[in-house]
DSSP file (Angstrom, degrees, kcal/mol; ACC not computed):
  #  RESIDUE AA STRUCTURE BP1 BP2  ACC     N-H-->O    O-->H-N    N-H-->O    O-->H-N    TCO  KAPPA ALPHA  PHI   PSI    X-CA   Y-CA   Z-CA
    1    1 A M              0   0    0      0, 0.0   145,-1.9     0, 0.0     2,-0.4   0.000 360.0 360.0 360.0 147.7  -19.6    8.1  -34.8
    2    2 A R  E     +A  145   0A   0    143,-0.2    25,-3.4     2,-0.0    26,-1.2  -0.995 360.0 177.4-138.7 132.8  -19.1    9.7  -31.4
    3    3 A A  E     -Ab 144  28A   0    141,-3.0   141,-2.7    -2,-0.4     2,-0.4  -0.955  23.7-136.2-133.0 150.8  -18.2    8.1  -28.0
    4    4 A I  E     -Ab 143  29A   0     24,-1.8    26,-2.8    -2,-0.3     2,-0.5  -0.881  19.4-151.6 -99.2 141.0  -17.5    9.3  -24.5
    5    5 A V  E     +Ab 142  30A   0    137,-3.0   137,-2.1    -2,-0.4     2,-0.3  -0.967  19.5 176.5-117.6 119.0  -14.6    7.6  -22.8
    6    6 A L  E     + b   0  31A   0     24,-3.2    26,-2.7    -2,-0.5     2,-0.3  -0.839   3.0 173.8-118.5 154.1  -14.7    7.4  -19.0
    7    7 A S        +     0   0    0    133,-0.3   124,-1.9    -2,-0.3   125,-0.3  -0.989  54.6  15.9-155.0 156.5  -12.4    5.8  -16.5
    8    8 A D        +     0   0    0     25,-2.3   124,-0.8    -2,-0.3   125,-0.6   0.887  58.4 156.3  51.1  54.0  -11.9    5.5  -12.8
    9    9 A S    >   -     0   0    0     25,-1.0     3,-1.1    24,-0.3    26,-0.3   0.749  30.4-159.8 -80.5 -25.0  -15.4    6.6  -11.7
   10   10 A H  T 3   -     0   0    0     24,-2.1    25,-0.2     1,-0.3    24,-0.0   0.887  69.1 -42.2  46.7  59.1  -15.0    4.7   -8.4
   11   11 A N  T 3  S+     0   0    0      1,-0.1     2,-0.7    24,-0.1    -1,-0.3   0.639 107.8 121.7  67.9  18.0  -18.8    4.5   -7.4
   12   12 A N    X>  +     0   0    0     -3,-1.1     4,-1.2     1,-0.2     3,-0.7  -0.661  23.2 159.8-109.8  76.2  -19.5    8.0   -8.5
   13   13 A V  H 3> S+     0   0    0     -2,-0.7     4,-2.8     1,-0.2     5,-0.2   0.764  70.1  66.2 -69.6 -23.5  -22.2    7.5  -11.1
   14   14 A S  H 3> S+     0   0    0      2,-0.2     4,-2.2     1,-0.2    -1,-0.2   0.867 100.0  51.5 -65.4 -33.3  -23.4   11.1  -10.7
   15   15 A A  H <> S+     0   0    0     -3,-0.7     4,-2.2     2,-0.2    -1,-0.2   0.901 110.5  48.8 -66.4 -40.7  -20.0   12.2  -12.2
   16   16 A C  H  X S+     0   0    0     -4,-1.2     4,-2.6     2,-0.2    -2,-0.2   0.929 111.1  49.9 -62.7 -45.3  -20.5    9.8  -15.1
   17   17 A E  H  X S+     0   0    0     -4,-2.8     4,-2.6     1,-0.2    -2,-0.2   0.904 110.5  49.6 -60.8 -42.4  -24.1   11.2  -15.6
   18   18 A A  H  X S+     0   0    0     -4,-2.2     4,-1.7     2,-0.2    -1,-0.2   0.906 111.8  48.5 -64.6 -41.7  -22.8   14.8  -15.6
   19   19 A A  H  < S+     0   0    0     -4,-2.2     4,-0.4     2,-0.2    -2,-0.2   0.919 112.8  47.8 -64.2 -43.4  -20.1   14.0  -18.1
   20   20 A I  H >< S+     0   0    0     -4,-2.6     3,-1.2     1,-0.2     4,-0.4   0.913 110.3  51.9 -64.3 -42.8  -22.5   12.2  -20.4
   21   21 A A  H >< S+     0   0    0     -4,-2.6     3,-0.6     1,-0.3    -1,-0.2   0.847 110.0  49.9 -61.8 -34.0  -25.0   15.1  -20.1
   22   22 A A  T 3< S+     0   0    0     -4,-1.7    -1,-0.3     1,-0.2    -2,-0.2   0.526  99.8  69.9 -80.9  -5.3  -22.3   17.5  -21.1
   23   23 A S  T <  S-     0   0    0     -3,-1.2    -1,-0.2    -4,-0.4    -2,-0.2   0.552  85.9-145.6 -95.4  -8.7  -21.2   15.4  -24.1
   24   24 A G    <   +     0   0    0     -3,-0.6    -1,-0.3    -4,-0.4     2,-0.1  -0.397  61.2   5.4  76.2-158.3  -24.1   15.8  -26.5
   25   25 A K  S    S-     0   0    0     -2,-0.1     2,-0.4     2,-0.0    -4,-0.0  -0.391  72.6-171.6 -66.3 131.1  -25.2   13.1  -28.9
   26   26 A L        -     0   0    0     -2,-0.1   -23,-0.2     1,-0.1     3,-0.1  -0.952  27.9-173.9-126.6 144.9  -23.4    9.8  -28.3
   27   27 A D  S    S+     0   0    0    -25,-3.4    23,-0.8    -2,-0.4     2,-0.3   0.576  79.0  19.2-103.4 -17.9  -23.3    6.5  -30.1
   28   28 A L  E     -bc   3  50A   0    -26,-1.2   -24,-1.8    21,-0.2     2,-0.5  -0.996  57.3-149.7-155.5 144.3  -21.2    4.6  -27.6
   29   29 A I  E     -bc   4  51A   0     21,-2.5    23,-2.7    -2,-0.3     2,-0.5  -0.988  17.3-167.2-116.5 124.6  -20.1    4.8  -24.0
   30   30 A I  E     -bc   5  52A   0    -26,-2.8   -24,-3.2    -2,-0.5     2,-0.5  -0.957   2.8-171.6-113.8 125.7  -16.7    3.3  -23.2
   31   31 A H  E     -bc   6  53A   0     21,-2.5    23,-1.3    -2,-0.5   -24,-0.2  -0.979  10.3-160.0-119.7 125.8  -15.7    2.7  -19.5
   32   32 A L        -     0   0    0    -26,-2.7    77,-0.3    -2,-0.5    78,-0.1   0.002  52.6 -80.5 -99.3  28.0  -12.1    1.7  -18.9
   33   33 A G  S    S+     0   0    0     21,-0.1   -25,-2.3     2,-0.1   -24,-0.3   0.029  75.6 109.7 100.6 158.9  -12.5    0.2  -15.4
   34   34 A D  S    S+     0   0    0    -26,-0.2   -24,-2.1   -27,-0.1   -25,-1.0   0.999  92.3  27.4  62.1  77.2  -12.9    0.9  -11.8
   35   35 A I    >>  -     0   0    0    -26,-0.3     3,-1.2   -27,-0.2     4,-1.0   0.466  57.0-176.0-138.5 137.0  -15.7    0.3  -10.9
   36   36 A A  H 3> S+     0   0    0      1,-0.3     4,-2.0     2,-0.2     3,-0.2   0.812  88.5  64.4 -60.1 -32.8  -17.7   -2.3  -12.9
   37   37 A R  H 3> S+     0   0    0      1,-0.2     4,-1.7     2,-0.2    -1,-0.3   0.851  98.1  56.2 -59.8 -34.2  -20.8   -1.7  -10.9
   38   38 A D  H <> S+     0   0    0     -3,-1.2     4,-2.3     1,-0.2    -1,-0.2   0.888 105.1  51.6 -64.1 -39.2  -20.8    1.8  -12.4
   39   39 A T  H  X S+     0   0    0     -4,-1.0     4,-2.5    -3,-0.2    -2,-0.2   0.889 104.9  55.7 -65.5 -39.6  -20.9    0.3  -15.9
   40   40 A D  H  X S+     0   0    0     -4,-2.0     4,-1.5     1,-0.2    -1,-0.2   0.918 109.4  47.8 -56.4 -43.6  -23.8   -1.9  -14.9
   41   41 A Y  H  X S+     0   0    0     -4,-1.7     4,-3.1     1,-0.2     5,-0.2   0.920 110.0  51.3 -64.0 -45.2  -25.7    1.3  -14.0
   42   42 A L  H  X S+     0   0    0     -4,-2.3     4,-2.5     1,-0.2    -2,-0.2   0.886 106.4  55.0 -62.2 -39.1  -24.7    3.1  -17.2
   43   43 A E  H  < S+     0   0    0     -4,-2.5     4,-0.4     1,-0.2    -1,-0.2   0.896 115.4  39.1 -60.3 -40.3  -26.0    0.1  -19.3
   44   44 A T  H >< S+     0   0    0     -4,-1.5     3,-0.5    -5,-0.2    -2,-0.2   0.923 118.6  46.1 -74.6 -46.3  -29.4    0.3  -17.7
   45   45 A M  H 3< S+     0   0    0     -4,-3.1    -2,-0.2     1,-0.2    -3,-0.2   0.844 120.3  35.6 -69.0 -36.5  -29.7    4.1  -17.5
   46   46 A Y  T >< S+     0   0    0     -4,-2.5     3,-2.6    -5,-0.2    -1,-0.2   0.266  88.0 170.0-109.4  12.2  -28.5    4.9  -21.1
   47   47 A Y  T <   +     0   0    0     -3,-0.5     3,-0.1    -4,-0.4    -3,-0.0  -0.400  61.8  36.8 -55.4 134.1  -30.0    2.0  -23.0
   48   48 A P  T 3  S+     0   0    0      0, 0.0    -1,-0.3     0, 0.0     2,-0.2  -0.933  97.0  93.8 -96.1  10.5  -30.1    1.8  -26.1
   49   49 A I  S <  S-     0   0    0     -3,-2.6     2,-0.2     1,-0.1   -21,-0.2  -0.492  85.5-115.2 -63.5 130.5  -26.7    3.5  -26.2
   50   50 A R  E     -c   28   0A   0    -23,-0.8   -21,-2.5    -2,-0.2     2,-0.5  -0.454  29.1-159.9 -69.2 136.6  -24.2    0.7  -26.4
   51   51 A V  E     -c   29   0A   0    -23,-0.2     2,-0.4    -2,-0.2   -21,-0.2  -0.984   9.1-176.8-119.4 126.7  -21.8    0.5  -23.4
   52   52 A V  E     +c   30   0A   0    -23,-2.7   -21,-2.5    -2,-0.5     2,-0.3  -0.947  13.5 161.6-121.1 146.9  -18.5   -1.3  -23.6
   53   53 A S  E     -c   31   0A   0     -2,-0.4     2,-0.3   -23,-0.2    12,-0.2  -0.962  27.5-146.8-155.2 167.6  -16.1   -1.8  -20.7
   54   54 A V        -     0   0    0    -23,-1.3    12,-0.2    -2,-0.3     2,-0.2  -0.903  34.3-101.4-132.1 164.2  -13.2   -3.6  -19.1
   55   55 A L        -     0   0    0     10,-3.1    26,-0.4    -2,-0.3     2,-0.2  -0.534  32.5-150.6 -84.2 154.3  -12.4   -4.4  -15.5
   56   56 A G    >   -     0   0    0     -2,-0.2     3,-1.8    25,-0.1   -23,-0.1  -0.557  37.3 -87.6-113.4-177.5   -9.9   -2.4  -13.4
   57   57 A N  T 3  S+     0   0    0      1,-0.3     3,-0.3    -2,-0.2   -24,-0.0   0.685 126.7  53.9 -67.8 -17.8   -7.7   -3.3  -10.5
   58   58 A N  T 3  S+     0   0    0      1,-0.2    -1,-0.3     2,-0.1     3,-0.2   0.299  91.2  76.3 -96.0   8.8  -10.5   -2.5   -8.1
   59   59 A D    X   +     0   0    0     -3,-1.8     3,-1.9     1,-0.2    -1,-0.2  -0.112  53.7 133.2-105.5  33.9  -12.9   -4.9   -9.8
   60   60 A F  T 3   +     0   0    0     -3,-0.3    -1,-0.2     1,-0.3    -2,-0.1   0.650  66.0  57.1 -65.1 -17.8  -11.3   -8.0   -8.4
   61   61 A L  T 3  S+     0   0    0     -3,-0.2     2,-0.3     2,-0.1    -1,-0.3   0.393  95.8  83.9 -92.4   4.1  -14.6   -9.6   -7.4
   62   62 A R  S <  S-     0   0    0     -3,-1.9     2,-0.4     2,-0.0    -3,-0.1  -0.750  72.8-130.7-108.1 152.2  -16.0   -9.5  -10.9
   63   63 A Q        +     0   0    0     -2,-0.3     2,-0.3     2,-0.0    -2,-0.1  -0.818  59.5  82.1 -95.6 140.7  -15.6  -11.8  -13.9
   64   64 A G  S    S-     0   0    0     -2,-0.4     2,-0.3    -9,-0.0   -10,-0.1  -0.962  74.1 -46.5 156.2-170.0  -14.7  -10.2  -17.2
   65   65 A D        -     0   0    0     -2,-0.3   -10,-3.1   -12,-0.2     3,-0.1  -0.702  19.7-163.4 -97.9 142.2  -11.9   -8.9  -19.3
   66   66 A Y  S    S+     0   0    0     -2,-0.3    15,-1.3     1,-0.3    16,-0.4   0.592  87.0  17.0 -90.7 -16.2   -9.1   -6.6  -18.3
   67   67 A E  E     +E   80   0B   0     13,-0.2     2,-0.3    14,-0.1    -1,-0.3  -0.990  69.8 159.8-152.0 151.5   -8.4   -5.8  -22.0
   68   68 A R  E     -E   79   0B   0     11,-2.4    11,-3.1    -2,-0.3     2,-0.5  -0.985  35.6-115.0-163.9 163.9  -10.3   -6.3  -25.2
   69   69 A V  E     -E   78   0B   0     -2,-0.3     2,-0.3     9,-0.2     9,-0.2  -0.923  34.2-175.0-106.5 130.4  -10.5   -5.1  -28.8
   70   70 A I  E     -E   77   0B   0      7,-2.9     7,-2.7    -2,-0.5     2,-0.5  -0.814  23.4-121.7-119.2 162.6  -13.7   -3.3  -29.9
   71   71 A E  E     -E   76   0B   0     -2,-0.3     2,-0.4     5,-0.2     5,-0.2  -0.907  24.8-177.3-105.0 133.6  -14.9   -2.0  -33.2
   72   72 A F  E >  S-E   75   0B   0      3,-2.8     3,-1.3    -2,-0.5   -69,-0.0  -0.920  74.5 -29.2-132.8 105.1  -15.6    1.7  -33.5
   73   73 A D  T 3  S-     0   0    0     -2,-0.4     3,-0.1     1,-0.3    -1,-0.1   0.894 127.9 -45.5  53.4  44.0  -17.0    2.9  -36.8
   74   74 A G  T 3  S+     0   0    0      1,-0.3     2,-0.4     0, 0.0    -1,-0.3   0.510 117.8 113.3  81.7   5.7  -15.2    0.1  -38.6
   75   75 A R  E <   -E   72   0B   0     -3,-1.3    -3,-2.8    28,-0.0     2,-0.5  -0.864  65.9-125.2-112.3 144.6  -11.9    0.7  -36.7
   76   76 A K  E     -E   71   0B   0     -2,-0.4    28,-2.5    26,-0.3    29,-0.5  -0.765  29.9-176.8 -89.9 128.5  -10.2   -1.6  -34.2
   77   77 A I  E     -Ef  70 105B   0     -7,-2.7    -7,-2.9    -2,-0.5     2,-0.5  -0.991  19.5-140.4-128.9 131.3   -9.5   -0.1  -30.9
   78   78 A F  E     -Ef  69 106B   0     27,-2.6    29,-3.0    -2,-0.4     2,-0.4  -0.782  23.0-173.0 -89.5 127.1   -7.7   -1.7  -27.9
   79   79 A I  E     +Ef  68 107B   0    -11,-3.1   -11,-2.4    -2,-0.5     2,-0.3  -0.967  15.3 144.5-123.6 141.6   -9.2   -0.9  -24.5
   80   80 A C  E     -E   67   0B   0     27,-1.8    29,-0.3    -2,-0.4   -13,-0.2  -0.971  54.0-119.9-159.2 166.0   -7.9   -1.8  -21.1
   81   81 A H        -     0   0    0    -15,-1.3    28,-1.8   -26,-0.4    -1,-0.1   0.886  47.7-138.7 -78.1 -42.0   -7.6   -0.4  -17.6
   82   82 A G  S > >S+     0   0    0    -16,-0.4     5,-1.6    26,-0.2     3,-1.3   0.184  71.7 109.6 111.2 -16.5   -3.8   -0.6  -17.9
   83   83 A H  G > 5S+     0   0    0      1,-0.3     3,-0.8     2,-0.2     5,-0.1   0.834  81.2  51.8 -64.3 -31.0   -2.7   -1.9  -14.5
   84   84 A T  G 3 5S+     0   0    0      1,-0.2    -1,-0.3   -18,-0.1   -18,-0.0   0.591 110.1  50.8 -79.8  -9.1   -1.7   -5.3  -16.0
   85   85 A L  G < 5S-     0   0    0     -3,-1.3     9,-0.3     0, 0.0    -1,-0.2   0.259 110.7-116.2-111.6   9.9    0.4   -3.5  -18.7
   86   86 A G  T X 5 +     0   0    0     -3,-0.8     3,-2.0    -4,-0.3     4,-0.4   0.853  50.5 164.6  64.2  37.8    2.4   -1.2  -16.3
   87   87 A V  G > < +     0   0    0     -5,-1.6     3,-0.8     1,-0.3    -4,-0.1   0.708  66.8  69.7 -65.4 -19.1    1.0    2.0  -17.7
   88   88 A R  G 3  S+     0   0    0      1,-0.2    -1,-0.3    -6,-0.2     3,-0.1   0.762 103.0  46.2 -66.2 -21.6    2.3    4.0  -14.7
   89   89 A M  G <  S-     0   0    0     -3,-2.0    -1,-0.2     1,-0.4     2,-0.2   0.481 132.1 -61.8 -97.3  -5.3    5.8    3.3  -16.1
   90   90 A G    <   -     0   0    0     -3,-0.8    -1,-0.4    -4,-0.4     4,-0.2  -0.732  39.1-102.4 141.2 169.8    4.9    4.3  -19.7
   91   91 A T  S  > S+     0   0    0     -2,-0.2     4,-2.7     1,-0.1     5,-0.2   0.288  83.7 101.8-109.6   9.0    2.7    3.3  -22.6
   92   92 A E  H  > S+     0   0    0      2,-0.2     4,-2.6     1,-0.2     5,-0.2   0.930  85.8  45.3 -61.7 -47.0    5.2    1.5  -24.9
   93   93 A R  H  > S+     0   0    0      2,-0.2     4,-2.4     1,-0.2     5,-0.2   0.919 113.3  51.5 -63.4 -43.4    4.0   -2.0  -23.9
   94   94 A L  H  > S+     0   0    0     -9,-0.3     4,-2.4    -4,-0.2    -2,-0.2   0.938 111.9  46.3 -56.6 -49.9    0.4   -0.9  -24.3
   95   95 A E  H  X S+     0   0    0     -4,-2.7     4,-2.7     1,-0.2     5,-0.2   0.911 111.2  51.9 -63.0 -43.2    1.0    0.5  -27.8
   96   96 A N  H  X S+     0   0    0     -4,-2.6     4,-2.4    -5,-0.2    -1,-0.2   0.925 111.4  46.2 -60.2 -45.6    3.0   -2.6  -28.9
   97   97 A I  H  X S+     0   0    0     -4,-2.4     4,-1.5     2,-0.2    -1,-0.2   0.923 113.1  49.5 -64.1 -44.3    0.2   -4.9  -27.9
   98   98 A A  H  <>S+     0   0    0     -4,-2.4     5,-2.5    -5,-0.2    -2,-0.2   0.915 112.1  47.8 -61.9 -43.3   -2.5   -2.8  -29.5
   99   99 A R  H ><5S+     0   0    0     -4,-2.7     3,-1.8     1,-0.2    -1,-0.2   0.899 107.8  55.6 -65.1 -40.0   -0.5   -2.6  -32.7
  100  100 A Q  H 3<5S+     0   0    0     -4,-2.4    -1,-0.2     1,-0.3    -2,-0.2   0.816 105.7  53.3 -61.1 -29.7    0.1   -6.4  -32.7
  101  101 A K  T 3<5S-     0   0    0     -4,-1.5    -1,-0.3    -3,-0.2    -2,-0.2   0.375 122.2-108.9 -86.8   4.2   -3.7   -6.8  -32.5
  102  102 A G  T < 5 +     0   0    0     -3,-1.8   -26,-0.3     1,-0.2    -3,-0.2   0.716  68.6 147.8  79.0  21.5   -4.1   -4.6  -35.6
  103  103 A C      < -     0   0    0     -5,-2.5    -1,-0.2    -6,-0.2   -26,-0.2  -0.516  44.3-154.9 -89.0 156.7   -5.6   -1.7  -33.7
  104  104 A E  S    S+     0   0    0    -28,-2.5    20,-1.8    -2,-0.2     2,-0.3   0.305  79.7  33.2-110.2   6.6   -5.2    2.0  -34.6
  105  105 A A  E     -fg  77 124B   0    -29,-0.5   -27,-2.6    18,-0.2     2,-0.4  -0.985  60.0-154.5-156.2 152.9   -5.8    3.3  -31.1
  106  106 A A  E     -fg  78 125B   0     18,-2.6    20,-2.6    -2,-0.3     2,-0.4  -0.993  12.5-168.7-131.4 124.7   -5.2    2.2  -27.5
  107  107 A L  E     +fg  79 126B   0    -29,-3.0   -27,-1.8    -2,-0.4     2,-0.3  -0.925  15.6 161.5-114.6 136.8   -7.3    3.5  -24.6
  108  108 A F        -     0   0    0     18,-2.4    21,-0.3    -2,-0.4   -27,-0.2  -0.954  17.6-176.1-148.9 165.6   -6.4    3.1  -21.0
  109  109 A G        +     0   0    0    -28,-1.8     2,-1.6   -29,-0.3     4,-0.1  -0.089  44.2 102.0-127.2-131.7   -7.1    4.4  -17.5
  110  110 A H  S    S+     0   0    0    -77,-0.2   -28,-0.1     1,-0.2   -29,-0.1  -0.174  75.7  73.1  76.4 -40.6   -5.7    3.5  -14.0
  111  111 A T  S    S-     0   0    0     -2,-1.6    -1,-0.2     2,-0.2    19,-0.1   0.680  87.9-138.3 -81.3 -16.1   -3.4    6.5  -13.6
  112  112 A H  S    S+     0   0    0      1,-0.2    23,-2.3    17,-0.2    18,-0.6   0.699  72.5 106.0  62.9  20.3   -6.2    9.0  -13.0
  113  113 A Q  S    S-     0   0    0     16,-0.2    16,-0.5    21,-0.2    -2,-0.2  -0.998  72.8-120.7-130.8 130.8   -4.3   11.4  -15.2
  114  114 A S  E     +H  128   0B   0     -2,-0.4     2,-0.3    14,-0.3    -5,-0.1  -0.323  31.4 176.8 -71.7 152.5   -5.3   12.3  -18.7
  115  115 A C  E     +H  127   0B   0     12,-2.5    12,-3.0     2,-0.0     2,-0.4  -0.956   9.6 179.3-155.7 133.2   -3.0   11.6  -21.7
  116  116 A L  E     +H  126   0B   0     -2,-0.3     2,-0.4    10,-0.2    10,-0.2  -0.937  12.7 161.9-141.9 116.7   -3.5   12.1  -25.4
  117  117 A K  E     -H  125   0B   0      8,-2.5     8,-2.9    -2,-0.4     2,-0.4  -0.991  16.9-168.7-135.0 142.0   -0.8   11.3  -28.0
  118  118 A K  E     -H  124   0B   0     -2,-0.4     6,-0.2     6,-0.2     5,-0.1  -0.985  18.0-142.0-131.4 123.6   -1.0   10.7  -31.7
  119  119 A S    >   -     0   0    0      4,-2.6     3,-2.1    -2,-0.4    -2,-0.0  -0.229  32.3 -98.6 -78.1 170.9    2.0    9.3  -33.5
  120  120 A E  T 3  S+     0   0    0      1,-0.3    -1,-0.1     2,-0.1    -2,-0.0   0.809 125.2  53.4 -60.2 -30.7    3.2   10.4  -37.0
  121  121 A D  T 3  S-     0   0    0      2,-0.1    -1,-0.3     1,-0.0    -2,-0.0   0.361 124.6-102.6 -88.3   7.7    1.4    7.4  -38.5
  122  122 A G    <   +     0   0    0     -3,-2.1     2,-0.2     1,-0.3    -2,-0.1   0.451  67.3 152.6  92.6   1.1   -1.9    8.3  -36.8
  123  123 A F        -     0   0    0    -18,-0.1    -4,-2.6    -5,-0.1     2,-0.4  -0.500  33.7-146.4 -68.7 130.5   -1.8    5.8  -33.9
  124  124 A L  E     -gH 105 118B   0    -20,-1.8   -18,-2.6    -2,-0.2     2,-0.5  -0.847  16.7-171.4-106.5 131.5   -3.8    7.2  -31.0
  125  125 A I  E     +gH 106 117B   0     -8,-2.9    -8,-2.5    -2,-0.4     2,-0.4  -0.991  17.4 178.7-118.5 126.5   -3.1    6.7  -27.3
  126  126 A L  E     +gH 107 116B   0    -20,-2.6   -18,-2.4    -2,-0.5   -10,-0.2  -0.989  23.9 174.1-138.1 129.5   -5.7    8.0  -24.9
  127  127 A N  E     - H   0 115B   0    -12,-3.0   -12,-2.5    -2,-0.4   -18,-0.2  -0.984  17.2-159.3-124.3 118.5   -6.3    8.1  -21.2
  128  128 A P  E     - H   0 114B   0      0, 0.0   -14,-0.3     0, 0.0    28,-0.1   0.537  33.6-133.4 -75.1  -3.3   -9.4   10.1  -20.3
  129  129 A G        -     0   0    0    -16,-0.5     2,-0.5   -21,-0.3   -16,-0.2  -0.463  46.4 -42.5  79.1-161.6   -8.2   10.6  -16.7
  130  130 A S        -     0   0    0    -18,-0.6    10,-2.2     8,-0.2  -122,-0.2  -0.902  38.5-153.3-108.7 131.9  -10.6   10.1  -13.9
  131  131 A V  S    S+     0   0    0   -124,-1.9  -122,-0.1    -2,-0.5  -123,-0.1   0.661  96.7  12.5 -73.3 -15.5  -14.1   11.3  -14.1
  132  132 A S  S    S+     0   0    0   -124,-0.8    -1,-0.1  -125,-0.3  -123,-0.1   0.615 130.3  38.2-134.6 -23.0  -14.3   11.6  -10.3
  133  133 A Q        -     0   0    0   -125,-0.6    -2,-0.1     5,-0.1     5,-0.1  -0.542  69.9-178.9-135.8  69.3  -10.9   11.2   -8.6
  134  134 A P        -     0   0    0      0, 0.0     2,-0.6     0, 0.0   -21,-0.2  -0.269  22.1-137.3 -69.9 155.2   -8.2   13.0  -10.6
  135  135 A R  S    S-     0   0    0    -23,-2.3     3,-0.1     3,-0.2    -2,-0.0  -0.950  84.3 -10.7-111.6 111.6   -4.6   13.1   -9.6
  136  136 A G  S    S+     0   0    0     -2,-0.6     2,-0.3     1,-0.2    -1,-0.1   0.749 128.6  33.2  78.4  24.6   -3.0   16.5  -10.1
  137  137 A G  S    S-     0   0    0     -3,-0.0    -1,-0.2     3,-0.0     3,-0.1  -0.927  93.9 -49.8-174.5-161.1   -5.8   18.1  -12.0
  138  138 A K        -     0   0    0     -2,-0.3    -8,-0.2     1,-0.1    -3,-0.2  -0.542  65.0 -85.3 -90.6 158.7   -9.5   18.4  -12.7
  139  139 A P        -     0   0    0      0, 0.0    19,-2.5     0, 0.0     2,-0.3  -0.325  60.5-178.0 -55.0 148.4  -11.9   15.5  -13.2
  140  140 A S  E     + D   0 157A   0    -10,-2.2  -133,-0.3    17,-0.2     2,-0.3  -0.977  25.5 179.6-151.4 162.5  -11.9   14.6  -16.9
  141  141 A F  E     - D   0 156A   0     15,-1.6    15,-3.3    -2,-0.3     2,-0.3  -0.875  24.3-123.8-147.9 177.1  -13.3   12.4  -19.7
  142  142 A A  E     -AD   5 155A   0   -137,-2.1  -137,-3.0    -2,-0.3     2,-0.5  -0.936   2.3-143.2-131.0 154.6  -12.7   12.2  -23.4
  143  143 A I  E     -AD   4 154A   0     11,-2.5    11,-1.9    -2,-0.3     2,-0.4  -0.971  17.9-168.0-112.6 131.4  -14.7   12.3  -26.6
  144  144 A L  E     +AD   3 153A   0   -141,-2.7  -141,-3.0    -2,-0.5     2,-0.3  -0.976  17.7 158.5-119.6 130.4  -13.6   10.0  -29.4
  145  145 A E  E     -AD   2 152A   0      7,-2.9     7,-3.4    -2,-0.4     2,-0.5  -0.987  38.3-125.8-149.9 159.4  -15.0   10.4  -32.8
  146  146 A T  E     + D   0 151A   0   -145,-1.9     2,-0.3    -2,-0.3     5,-0.2  -0.915  33.5 169.2-104.8 134.1  -14.5    9.7  -36.5
  147  147 A E  E >   - D   0 150A   0      3,-2.7     3,-1.0    -2,-0.5    -2,-0.1  -0.967  65.4  -9.4-148.1 127.1  -14.5   12.6  -38.8
  148  148 A E  T 3  S-     0   0    0     -2,-0.3     3,-0.1     1,-0.3    -1,-0.1   0.910 129.1 -53.6  50.2  48.3  -13.5   12.8  -42.4
  149  149 A N  T 3  S+     0   0    0      1,-0.2     2,-0.4    -3,-0.0    -1,-0.3   0.749 117.2 112.8  61.1  27.5  -12.1    9.3  -42.2
  150  150 A E  E <   -D  147   0A   0     -3,-1.0    -3,-2.7     2,-0.0     2,-0.6  -0.983  66.7-129.1-130.8 142.1   -9.9   10.2  -39.3
  151  151 A L  E     +D  146   0A   0     -2,-0.4     2,-0.3    -5,-0.2    -5,-0.2  -0.800  37.4 177.7 -88.3 122.9  -10.0    9.0  -35.6
  152  152 A R  E     -D  145   0A   0     -7,-3.4    -7,-2.9    -2,-0.6     2,-0.3  -0.910  11.2-176.4-128.9 154.1  -10.0   12.1  -33.4
  153  153 A S  E     -D  144   0A   0     -2,-0.3     2,-0.3    -9,-0.2    -9,-0.2  -0.991   7.4-169.9-147.1 154.9  -10.2   12.7  -29.6
  154  154 A V  E     -D  143   0A   0    -11,-1.9   -11,-2.5    -2,-0.3     2,-0.5  -0.992  20.3-133.4-141.4 142.6  -10.3   15.5  -27.2
  155  155 A I  E     -D  142   0A   0     -2,-0.3     2,-0.6   -13,-0.2   -13,-0.3  -0.832  17.1-152.4 -96.0 134.3   -9.9   15.5  -23.4
  156  156 A V  E     -D  141   0A   0    -15,-3.3   -15,-1.6    -2,-0.5     2,-0.4  -0.926   6.7-164.9-111.1 112.1  -12.5   17.5  -21.5
  157  157 A D  E     +D  140   0A   0     -2,-0.6     2,-0.3   -17,-0.2   -17,-0.2  -0.769  24.3 156.0 -90.3 140.1  -11.4   18.8  -18.1
  158  158 A W        -     0   0    0    -19,-2.5     2,-0.5    -2,-0.4  -139,-0.0  -0.951  41.1-112.8-156.1 171.4  -14.3   20.0  -15.9
  159  159 A I              0   0    0     -2,-0.3   -21,-0.0   -21,-0.1    -2,-0.0  -0.958 360.0 360.0-115.8 130.8  -15.4   20.7  -12.4
  160  160 A L              0   0    0     -2,-0.5    -1,-0.1   -28,-0.1  -142,-0.0   0.504 360.0 360.0 -63.1 360.0  -18.1   18.5  -10.8
């Protein structure tokens, strides 16, 4: 199974479209918040590909979840924007909560900076960065996939 992970698109759906076009065959689109309206567009534009999302700190006028657990090829993955978990100060709290929920990965956004870490026991922490407004680098997104019974991810830096 293969998914694109996007975050912090901030009303730039053309950046999302370009990232999706560059990603090849996808089974799932994951959007980690900011802006929910972009996710609405992706759901319509890329149907029947499933789109899952959470709200971000700039989605204050919307109803929905800031964090949730999703299933990806039989695996539990914790997704959130991250602002409510203090991810700018570190990912320890994020990882603890995800592990308590029985997840084997935690995905977050908010910082506009990509991050990919895998612990010795295989726990994955992923921030795809911002697809449209990076801080200190190029726009980026991530690909998440299962291969040979392993959860793998790569961050893709690119220029719009």
